[in-house]
C-alpha positions as CSV (number, residue, x, y, z in Angstrom):
1,M,122.9,78.3,129.6
2,K,120.8,78.2,126.4
3,R,120.6,82.0,126.3
4,I,124.4,82.4,126.6
5,F,125.0,79.8,123.9
6,L,122.3,81.4,121.7
7,S,123.8,84.9,122.3
8,A,127.3,83.6,121.4
9,V,126.0,82.0,118.2
10,L,124.1,85.1,117.1
11,S,127.1,87.3,117.9
12,A,129.4,85.1,115.8
13,L,126.9,85.1,112.9
14,A,126.7,88.9,113.0
15,T,130.4,89.3,113.1
16,A,130.8,86.9,110.2
17,A,128.2,88.8,108.2
18,C,130.0,92.1,108.8
19,T,133.3,90.6,107.8
20,H,131.8,89.1,104.7
21,N,130.4,92.5,103.7
22,M,133.7,94.2,104.2
23,A,135.6,91.6,102.2
24,S,133.2,91.7,99.3
25,T,133.9,95.5,98.8
26,D,137.6,95.6,99.4
27,S,138.6,96.1,95.7
28,V,137.3,97.4,92.4
29,R,138.9,96.2,89.2
30,V,138.6,98.0,85.9
31,L,139.1,96.0,82.7
32,S,139.0,97.0,79.1
33,A,136.4,95.7,76.7
34,S,139.0,93.0,75.7
35,N,139.4,92.0,79.4
36,E,142.8,93.6,79.9
37,L,143.3,94.8,83.5
38,R,143.5,98.6,83.4
39,Q,143.3,99.5,87.1
40,V,142.7,98.1,90.6
41,V,141.2,100.5,93.1
42,A,142.2,99.6,96.6
43,D,141.8,102.9,98.5
44,G,139.0,102.6,101.0
45,N,137.6,106.1,100.4
46,A,137.6,105.6,96.6
47,I,135.8,102.3,97.0
48,T,133.2,103.8,99.3
49,S,132.6,106.6,96.8
50,L,132.3,104.1,93.9
51,N,129.9,101.9,95.8
52,K,127.8,105.0,96.7
53,A,127.8,106.1,93.0
54,W,126.6,102.6,92.0
55,A,124.0,102.5,94.7
56,E,122.6,105.9,93.6
57,K,122.4,105.0,89.9
58,R,119.1,105.7,88.1
59,Q,117.5,103.7,85.3
60,V,117.4,105.5,81.9
61,V,115.9,104.9,78.5
62,L,118.1,105.9,75.6
63,K,117.5,106.1,71.9
64,R,121.0,104.8,71.2
65,R,122.8,102.1,73.1
66,P,126.1,103.4,74.6
67,E,129.4,101.8,73.8
68,F,130.5,99.9,76.9
69,D,134.3,100.1,76.7
70,Y,135.0,98.9,80.3
71,R,134.1,96.1,82.7
72,V,134.0,97.2,86.3
73,E,134.1,94.5,89.0
74,L,132.9,95.8,92.4
75,G,134.0,93.5,95.3
76,A,136.2,90.5,95.7
77,G,135.5,86.8,95.4
78,S,132.4,86.7,93.2
79,P,132.3,90.4,92.2
80,N,129.3,92.4,91.0
81,T,130.3,93.0,87.4
82,W,129.1,95.8,85.2
83,L,129.8,97.0,81.7
84,Y,130.6,100.7,81.8
85,S,130.7,103.6,79.4
86,S,132.9,106.6,80.1
87,D,129.7,108.7,79.5
88,G,128.5,107.4,82.9
89,Y,126.2,104.6,81.7
90,A,126.3,101.0,83.2
91,V,124.6,97.7,82.6
92,L,125.0,94.4,84.4
93,A,127.5,92.3,82.6
94,S,125.3,89.2,83.1
95,E,122.5,91.1,81.3
96,P,124.3,93.1,78.6
97,Y,121.1,94.0,76.8
98,G,119.1,94.6,80.0
99,T,118.3,97.8,81.9
100,I,120.8,100.7,81.4
101,Y,121.6,102.9,84.3
102,Q,123.2,106.3,84.6
103,L,125.6,107.2,87.3
104,A,125.1,110.7,88.7
105,D,128.7,112.2,88.6
106,R,130.4,110.5,85.7
107,D,133.5,112.7,85.9
108,A,134.1,111.8,89.5
109,V,133.5,108.1,88.8
110,N,135.8,108.2,85.7
111,Q,138.5,109.8,87.8
112,L,138.2,107.1,90.5
113,L,138.3,104.4,87.9
114,G,141.3,105.9,86.1
115,I,139.3,106.5,82.9
116,N,140.2,109.4,80.7
117,R,137.5,110.8,78.4
């Protein structure tokens, strides 16, 4: 009886975790530097591509700090928020003078985010 109960609890927790992960990546919001909403990305394929691009970012050291004209919120609820430059650079919004990252395919990312260079 304990095994059945334990199995049911573990199954419920696994399902809840999966549901939480899906809910946290069901939207991407793009805002201007002045916090005006520019675009909401809701297409599942686009969101998957954006999440992949952010996961594959690489740390860079630049002589000059890029101008971050956009704020990108990945996920829903309490999103993972980034400051973003149309040149393909990103930095965590919570650490604006922290580590700068470069996204591999900036043209594809800009297109998905609705940003024109």
